[in-house]
C-alpha positions in Angstrom: 77.0 68.3 53.4 77.1 70.7 56.5 75.2 69.6 59.7 74.4 72.1 62.7 73.2 71.0 66.3 73.5 72.7 69.8 77.3 72.2 71.1 77.3 69.3 73.9 79.7 69.5 76.9 81.4 66.8 78.4 80.3 65.5 81.9 84.0 66.6 82.9 83.5 70.1 82.3 80.8 70.8 85.0 83.5 69.0 87.6 86.4 71.4 86.3 84.0 74.6 86.5 82.9 73.3 90.1 86.7 73.1 91.3 87.5 76.1 89.7 84.6 78.1 91.2 84.5 76.6 94.5 88.2 75.5 95.0 87.4 72.9 97.6 86.2 76.0 99.9 83.5 75.4 102.3 83.0 78.9 102.6 83.0 79.9 98.9 80.2 77.2 98.7 77.9 78.6 101.4 78.2 82.2 100.0 76.7 80.8 96.9 73.8 79.5 98.6 73.1 81.7 101.0 73.1 84.8 98.4 70.9 82.5 96.3 68.5 82.7 99.4 69.0 86.2 99.6 68.2 86.5 95.9 64.6 84.6 96.8 63.7 87.1 99.4 64.6 90.0 97.1 62.2 88.8 94.4 59.4 88.4 96.9 60.3 91.9 98.1 60.1 93.3 94.7 56.7 92.3 94.3 55.7 93.6 97.7 55.8 90.6 99.8 56.4 91.0 103.6 59.0 88.2 104.3 60.7 87.0 107.4 64.2 87.2 105.7 65.5 84.3 107.9 68.2 82.1 106.3 69.3 79.2 108.6 72.8 77.6 108.2 73.4 74.2 109.8 76.7 72.3 110.1 77.5 69.1 111.0 80.9 68.3 111.4 82.0 64.5 110.8 84.9 62.5 110.0 83.5 61.7 106.7 80.3 63.0 104.9 79.9 66.3 107.0 76.7 67.8 106.2 76.0 71.5 105.2 72.3 72.9 105.0 71.1 76.4 104.1 67.2 76.8 104.6 65.3 79.9 103.6 61.6 80.6 103.9 61.1 82.5 100.6 59.6 81.5 97.2 60.0 77.9 97.2 60.5 75.9 93.8 57.8 73.5 92.0 59.2 70.8 89.8 59.2 72.7 86.6 61.5 75.5 88.3 63.8 73.0 89.9 64.4 71.2 86.6 65.7 74.6 85.4 67.5 76.0 88.3 68.9 72.5 89.6 68.9 70.4 86.9 70.0 72.8 83.9 73.7 74.2 83.9 74.3 77.8 82.8 70.7 78.9 82.0 69.8 82.5 83.5 67.2 81.9 86.1 68.1 84.2 89.1 66.1 87.1 87.3 69.0 89.0 86.5 67.8 89.2 82.7 64.5 90.6 84.1 66.3 93.6 85.5 65.7 92.3 89.2 68.4 93.0 91.8 69.9 89.9 92.4 73.4 88.3 92.6 73.0 85.2 90.4 74.7 86.0 87.3 75.9 82.4 85.6 72.9 80.1 86.4 75.6 77.6 87.9 76.6 78.6 91.4 74.0 76.1 93.2 75.5 73.3 91.1 79.2 74.3 91.5 78.5 74.4 95.4 77.0 71.0 95.5 79.7 69.1 93.3 82.8 71.1 94.6 82.0 69.5 97.9 80.4 66.5 96.8 76.9 65.7 96.4 73.6 66.9 97.9 69.8 67.2 97.7 67.6 70.4 97.0 64.1 70.1 98.8 61.4 72.5 98.5 57.8 73.3 99.9 55.4 75.4 97.5 51.8 76.0 97.6 50.8 72.8 99.4 53.5 70.7 97.7 56.7 69.0 98.4 59.6 68.7 95.8 62.8 67.0 95.9 65.7 66.5 93.6 69.4 65.3 94.1 72.6 66.4 92.5 75.0 63.1 92.8 77.9 61.4 90.9 76.5 58.2 89.3 79.6 56.3 88.3 81.5 59.7 88.2 79.0 61.2 85.8 77.4 64.6 87.2 73.5 63.5 87.6 70.4 65.2 88.3 67.3 63.3 89.9 64.2 64.8 90.5 61.3 63.0 92.5 57.8 63.0 91.8 56.0 65.8 93.7 53.8 64.7 96.9 51.5 66.6 99.0 53.3 68.5 101.6 52.4 66.7 105.1 53.0 68.1 108.6 55.6 65.4 109.1 57.4 66.8 106.1 57.3 70.4 107.5 58.4 69.5 110.7 61.3 67.2 109.5 62.8 70.1 107.3 61.4 72.9 109.6 59.7 74.8 107.0 56.0 75.8 108.1 55.2 77.5 104.5 57.0 78.1 101.3 60.7 77.6 101.3 63.9 75.8 100.2 66.4 73.7 102.0 69.8 72.9 100.3 71.8 69.9 101.7 75.4 69.2 100.8 77.3 65.9 101.8 80.8 66.7 101.9 81.8 63.3 100.4 85.1 64.5 98.9 88.0 63.4 100.8 90.1 66.5 99.9 87.5 69.0 101.2 87.9 69.8 105.0 85.0 71.4 107.1 86.7 74.0 109.0 86.0 74.2 112.9 82.8 75.9 113.8 84.1 79.1 115.5 86.5 79.5 112.5 83.3 78.9 110.1 81.4 81.4 112.1 84.4 84.1 112.3 84.9 83.7 108.4 81.0 83.8 107.2 80.5 87.1 109.3 83.5 88.6 107.7 83.4 87.5 103.8 83.2 90.5 101.7 80.0 89.3 99.8 78.0 88.9 102.8 78.5 92.0 104.4 75.5 94.0 103.2 73.3 91.0 104.0 74.5 90.5 107.3 74.9 94.4 108.1 71.2 95.1 107.1 67.9 94.6 109.1 66.0 92.6 106.3 67.9 89.3 106.8 68.4 87.1 110.1 71.3 84.9 109.2 71.3 82.1 111.8 74.3 79.7 112.2 73.9 76.6 113.9 76.4 73.7 115.0 74.4 70.4 114.9 75.2 67.4 117.2 73.0 65.0 115.6 70.3 64.7 113.0 68.7 68.3 113.1 69.7 68.6 116.8 71.4 72.0 117.5 74.4 72.3 119.9 74.9 75.9 119.8 73.1 78.6 117.9 74.5 82.4 116.7 73.3 85.2 114.7 75.6 86.3 112.1 76.2 90.1 111.9 78.7 92.5 110.3 80.0 95.9 111.6 82.3 97.8 109.4 85.7 99.2 111.0 85.1 102.5 112.8 86.1 105.4 110.9 85.8 108.8 109.4 84.1 109.5 106.1 87.0 110.8 103.8 85.2 111.4 100.5 81.7 110.8 99.0 81.4 111.7 95.4 79.2 110.8 92.3 80.9 110.9 89.0 80.3 110.2 85.3 82.2 107.9 83.4 83.4 109.4 80.1 82.4 107.5 76.9 79.7 105.6 78.6 76.0 106.7 79.5 77.1 105.7 83.3 77.5 107.1 86.7 79.4 105.8 90.0 79.7 106.7 93.4 82.5 106.4 95.5 82.3 106.4 99.3 85.8 106.1 101.1 86.4 105.9 105.1 89.6 106.0 106.7 90.3 103.9 109.6 92.7 105.0 112.6 94.2 101.6 112.5 95.5 99.8 109.7 93.3 97.3 108.1 94.2 93.7 107.0 94.7 93.6 103.1 93.4 91.2 100.3 97.0 90.1 100.2 96.9 89.2 103.9 93.1 87.9 104.4 91.8 87.6 100.9 88.1 87.5 100.8 87.9 88.4 104.6 90.1 91.6 104.5 88.7 94.8 106.0 90.7 97.0 103.9 89.5 97.9 100.3 86.6 99.1 98.4 83.2 96.9 97.7 82.3 97.1 93.8 78.3 97.1 94.4 75.7 96.9 91.5 72.1 97.1 92.5 73.0 96.4 96.1 74.9 93.5 95.3 78.4 93.2 95.9 80.5 91.8 92.8 84.1 92.3 94.3 86.6 93.5 96.8 89.4 95.6 95.6 91.9 98.4 96.3 92.7 98.3 92.5 96.4 99.4 91.8 96.9 100.2 95.8 96.0 96.4 96.7 99.6 95.8 97.9 100.2 99.4 99.1 100.7 99.4 102.7 99.3 103.3 103.0 96.0 102.2 101.2 95.4 99.8 104.3 93.8 102.6 106.1 90.8 102.9 103.7 87.7 101.1 103.1 84.3 102.0 101.5 82.5 101.2 98.2 82.0 101.9 94.8 78.5 101.8 93.6 77.7 101.3 90.2 74.6 99.9 88.8 75.4 100.1 85.2 77.4 96.8 85.7 74.1 94.9 85.8 73.4 96.4 82.5 76.4 94.9 81.3 75.7 91.8 82.6 72.2 91.7 81.6 73.6 91.7 78.2 76.3 89.1 78.7 79.2 91.4 78.8 82.2 89.6 80.3 82.6 92.5 82.8 82.9 90.0 85.7 85.4 86.6 85.9 84.1 83.6 84.9 85.2 81.9 88.2 83.6 84.5 90.1 86.9 86.5 91.3 85.7 89.7 90.9 85.9 92.6 88.1 87.3 91.5 84.5 89.2 94.8 84.4 90.3 94.2 81.0 86.8 95.1 80.2 86.6 98.5 78.2 84.0 100.0 81.0 86.1 98.3 83.9 89.1 99.9 82.7 87.5 103.4 82.9 85.9 102.8 86.0 89.2 101.6 87.6 91.1 104.7 86.3 88.4 107.2 87.8 88.4 105.6 91.1 92.4 105.4 90.9 92.8 109.1 90.2 90.3 110.0 93.1 92.1 107.6 95.6 95.9 108.7 94.8 95.6 112.1 97.1 94.6 110.0 100.0 97.2 107.5 99.6 99.9 110.2 99.0 99.0 111.9 101.8 99.4 108.7 104.2 102.6 108.3 102.5 103.7 111.7 103.3 102.5 111.5 106.9 104.7 108.4 107.5 107.8 110.0 106.1 107.3 112.6 108.3 106.8 110.5 111.3 109.8 108.6 110.3 111.9 111.7 110.2 110.6 112.7 113.5 111.6 109.0 115.1 115.2 109.5 113.5 115.7 112.9 115.4 118.2 111.5 117.9 118.0 114.8 120.3 114.3 114.6 120.6 114.6 110.8 120.8 117.1 111.2 123.8 114.8 113.8 125.6 111.5 111.5 125.3 113.1 108.4 126.3 114.7 110.0 129.1 111.4 111.9 130.1 109.6 108.3 129.8 111.8 106.9 132.4 111.3 109.9 134.8 107.2 109.4 134.1 107.2 105.7 134.8 109.2 106.4 138.1 106.5 108.6 138.9 103.7 106.0 138.2 105.2 103.7 139.9 105.6 105.4 143.1 102.0 106.5 142.9 100.4 103.1 141.9 102.9 100.4 143.3 101.0 98.1 145.9 102.4 97.5 149.2 104.7 94.4 149.4 102.9 91.4 150.0 103.7 89.0 153.1 105.9 86.1 152.4 105.0 82.9 154.3 107.9 80.2 154.4 109.8 82.2 151.5 107.2 81.8 149.2 105.4 85.2 148.0 101.8 85.0 147.2 100.1 86.5 143.8 100.0 90.3 144.1 96.5 91.7 144.2 95.5 95.4 144.8 93.9 96.4 147.8 90.4 95.7 146.6 91.2 92.2 146.4 90.4 92.0 142.8 92.3 92.4 139.7 92.6 91.3 135.8 96.0 89.6 134.9 95.9 91.7 131.6 94.6 95.2 131.9 95.0 95.8 128.3 94.2 93.3 125.6 94.5 93.6 121.7 91.8 91.2 119.8 91.2 90.5 116.4 87.8 91.1 114.6 85.8 87.9 114.9 88.1 86.4 117.2 87.7 85.6 121.0 90.1 85.4 123.9 89.9 84.5 127.7 90.9 87.3 130.1 92.1 85.8 133.5 90.4 87.5 136.7 92.1 86.9 140.2 90.1 87.3 143.3 91.4 87.1 146.8 90.2 84.1 148.8 88.1 83.7 151.1 87.8 87.4 151.7 85.9 88.0 148.7 84.7 84.7 147.5 85.0 80.9 147.9 85.5 78.2 145.1 82.2 78.1 143.3 81.2 81.4 143.5 80.5 83.7 140.5 82.3 87.0 139.2 79.9 89.0 137.1 81.2 90.3 133.8 79.8 93.2 131.7 81.2 95.3 128.7 80.7 99.1 128.3 80.5 98.4 124.3 78.5 95.9 122.7 81.1 95.4 119.8 83.2 93.7 122.5 81.1 91.2 123.6 81.3 89.1 126.8 80.7 85.5 126.2 80.7 84.5 129.9 78.7 87.0 131.8 78.9 84.8 134.9 82.5 83.3 135.3 83.0 80.7 137.8 86.0 81.3 140.5 88.1 78.6 141.0 91.1 78.1 143.8 94.5 78.7 141.9 96.6 75.5 142.1 99.6 77.4 142.8 98.2 79.8 145.4 95.2 78.7 147.2 94.6 82.4 148.7 93.9 83.5 145.2 90.9 82.2 143.1 90.9 82.5 139.1 87.8 83.1 136.8 88.2 82.9 133.0 86.4 85.2 130.9 85.8 85.0 127.4 85.4 88.2 125.2 85.0 88.5 121.5 85.7 91.3 119.1 82.9 92.4 116.6 83.9 95.7 114.8 87.6 96.9 114.1 88.6 100.0 115.9 86.1 99.7 119.0 87.4 99.7 122.2 85.4 98.2 125.5 86.0 98.3 128.9 85.2 94.9 130.6 84.4 95.0 134.3 84.2 92.3 136.6 82.1 92.4 140.0 82.8 90.2 142.8 80.7 91.7 146.1 81.5 95.3 146.2 84.8 94.9 144.5 85.4 95.6 140.6 88.1 95.2 138.2 88.7 96.6 134.5 90.4 95.5 131.6 90.3 97.6 128.2 89.9 95.4 125.1 90.5 97.1 121.7 89.5 95.2 118.3 91.8 95.2 115.6 92.1 94.1 111.9 95.3 92.6 112.0 96.6 89.4 113.3 100.1 90.5 114.3 100.4 92.9 117.6 101.5 96.4 117.3 105.4 97.2 117.2 107.0 96.7 120.4 108.3 99.8 122.5 111.9 100.0 123.3 113.5 97.8 126.1 113.9 101.0 128.5 110.3 101.6 128.2 107.8 98.9 127.3 107.6 97.7 131.2 106.0 100.9 132.3 103.0 102.7 132.2 103.8 105.0 129.4 105.7 103.5 126.6 106.2 106.3 124.0 105.2 110.0 123.1 104.3 110.9 119.5 102.7 113.4 117.3 99.9 112.6 115.2 98.4 115.2 112.6 95.5 112.7 111.8 94.1 112.6 115.4 90.9 114.5 116.4 91.9 118.0 117.1 89.2 118.3 119.7 91.2 116.6 122.0 94.7 117.9 122.3 96.2 115.0 124.1 95.2 111.6 125.0 96.7 108.4 126.1 96.5 105.4 123.5 96.0 102.9 126.5 96.6 99.7 124.2 100.0 100.8 123.1 100.6 102.9 126.4 101.3 106.0 124.1 101.0 109.4 124.7 99.5 111.2 121.7 99.6 114.8 121.0 96.9 115.8 118.2 99.0 118.5 116.2 95.9 119.5 114.1 94.3 120.9 117.6 94.1 124.9 117.0 95.9 125.6 120.3 98.7 123.2 119.3 99.0 123.8 115.7 100.1 127.4 116.2 103.1 126.4 118.0 104.5 124.1 115.4 107.6 125.1 113.4 108.2 124.9 109.7 108.7 121.1 109.9 105.6 120.2 111.9 107.9 120.1 115.3 106.7 121.1 118.7 109.8 121.1 120.5 112.0 123.5 118.6 110.9 126.8 120.5 110.6 127.5 124.0 107.2 128.0 123.7 106.4 124.9 121.9 108.2 123.0 124.8 106.2 124.4 127.5 103.1 123.5 125.8 104.4 119.9 125.2 105.1 119.9 128.8 101.9 121.0 129.8 99.9 118.4 127.5 102.3 115.8 128.9 101.5 116.4 132.3 97.9 116.4 131.8 98.0 113.1 130.1 100.1 111.7 132.6 98.4 112.6 135.8 95.0 112.0 134.4 95.8 108.4 133.5 97.5 107.8 137.2 94.5 109.3 138.8 92.2 107.0 136.9 94.4 103.9 137.4 94.7 104.7 141.2 90.8 105.0 141.4 89.7 102.0 139.7 92.4 100.0 141.3 91.3 100.9 144.9 94.7 102.5 145.4 93.3 106.0 145.7 90.4 106.7 148.0 87.0 107.2 146.0 83.6 106.9 147.6 81.4 104.4 145.8 79.1 106.5 142.8 81.7 109.4 143.0 84.5 107.8 141.1 84.5 110.5 138.4 84.8 113.4 141.0 87.6 111.4 142.8 89.4 111.1 139.5 89.5 114.8 138.9 90.3 115.4 142.5 93.4 113.4 142.5 94.3 114.9 138.8 94.6 118.1 140.4 96.5 116.9 143.1 99.0 115.0 140.9 99.6 118.1 138.8 100.4 120.2 141.8 102.9 117.6 142.8 104.5 116.8 139.7 104.0 119.3 136.9 107.1 121.5 137.6 109.1 118.0 137.3 107.8 117.5 133.9 108.5 121.1 132.8 111.9 120.4 133.8 112.4 117.2 131.8 110.9 118.7 128.6 111.9 122.6 128.4 115.3 123.4 127.7 116.2 127.0 127.3 119.1 126.8 124.8 
C-alpha cells in the first residue's frame, strides 16, 4: 500500500538554515530586513504610488539582549499577509513570481534574520488596523505567534513612530554568541555593504541610522549614503549570451588607486563587479580575477535581467545561502565566460604596466640620478620653507609654528573610506587665541566631511604657549581629496586628506628621501595626459604623465624619457615646474611667503616665477647629462 503526503521538515532545519544564511552576523541580518523594506516601497512605486522611501534603523547596544529595529512607511501587512510572510517558511511572498523587481527570492530572509540572532517581533499598521506577530523559540522550537488585530490608536502610532501604513521589525539579540558591532563600525559597514549600494546611492530612499540610548530615545542619527570610487569609465558594452535568449551589459570603471578586494574585505570590498538583475544586486564578484592584484583597480556592474526570469522559474542560479551566483549553472557559466573575455585585455594591460614600472625602478643608473636629484630638491625646499629658529627659554625649545601662528601637525593624511580620524591643529597662544576659543573648520570637498566644524582650543600640557584643537574628519568616497582649512581670527592652516580603499598605508619612500617634501619621481602612462606633470601630495611624489602628447614624442622604444638629451631636458623642465609650484604654494599657504589677503593665487604664481628663475638651471644640471 502506497501513502502520499507533504514532506515535513524538522524544527532544527529552520535554525540550521538561519545559521548558514546569517552566520551570526548582525550586518547580514539587517541587510535582509532593509532590502525587504525596499521591496515594499518598490511594489507601491510599481502601482504608481508616491512614497516617502524612508527606512529607519535603530540600534540599542546592551550587554545582553541588544535591540535592532527596522521601520518603513510602505505597504504594511494585515493578519492574512503576516501569516504568509512571517509565519510561513520558504513560500514566495515578495512578488518575484509576479515579475516585480524585488530582491526577496526564497521567502525566508526575514525568518533567518530573526532566528539567526535570537527572537523578534513584526508589527504593522494597515488601513486603520494594527497587527502584531512574534517569532520566538518556545522550548527550543521555532514558533510563530500572531495576535488578534486591533484598531490602531494614536498612542500605538506614536509608540511605533508610524503615522499611516508601515511595518516595524524588532530583533532581540538574545543569542549569547552574537556580538553587535560598535555603532561607528555598524554605520561604516552598512554604508559599504554591496547589496545596499544602489539603495544608498539613489534618491528614492532615505536610510536613517540611529543609536538609541534608551527605549526609543535617539542619542545620535546619521543618514547613510554610498558613493562609488572616483574613476574613469573603461568599458560600456551590451552583449548577447550565445545559446540563451538573453543580453547583459558590462560597465567597467578604473580607479587610479588600488581598491580593496573581496579577499580583503568580503562584502564591503570596493573592487569588483555588482551583478544586478532588475535593479536588484545579487552578487559582488571579480570572477576568475578575484584574487588578482592587477584587477583591484576595477569596479563596475554586470546587468542582466534574465537572471530574474530564471529565478522566477525556480532555476538554481543563486546559492541557497545567499552567497551570490551559482557559477555551475549553465547560464551563469556562459555569463562568466563572456565577461571574463572582456575583462582580460584590461587586466593584462595592468600587468604589463606594472612590469614596465618595475623594470624602470630596477634601472640603477636612473635610480641613482633621481635619488641624487631628490636630495638636492629637498635642500632647495628646506632653504625656502624652513621657519626661523624658535627662541629657547631655560633650555626648553617651544613647539615650532609657522609665522602665521597656526598649523596642522599633519599636513597630509590618508583616510580609509567610511572611517574617521583626528587632525591636530596647533595655535599660538595668547597671540591668536585663549583656552576655550574656537577654531572654525571647513572642507572644500563634501566627500571629506568635517565632523567638528567648531573645534575647541585647549592649552597644550607640555607647552602652554601653544593651543591644541582636535578636528575630526571622515572619508566618504574612494579617490577623493579634500583640503581641510582651519580659521582662527585672520590666520588659517590647511591639511590635505585623501580617501583610500585599502587599510594599509602606501609603500614608504627610501630612508634618504622620505623626510623631505619630495619623496620620489615616477612616470605614469595612465595619468591624465592633459596635465603633463603634477605632485601627488599624499605620497610626495612628482608624477610625469608619459601619455601627454608633448612628453610622448620624446620617449624611447622602452618608454623612457631620460635616454636622450632632448628627453632629459624636458624631464628637467617638468621637474622644475612641479617643484617650484609646490614650494610656492606651501610658502604662501604657510605664511612664509608674502601674499596679500584675497590674492593668494596671484602670489603663488609670482613666487613660482621667482623660484623658477632662481633654481631652474640648478635642476637642469642635476638631470641633464650630455654623454
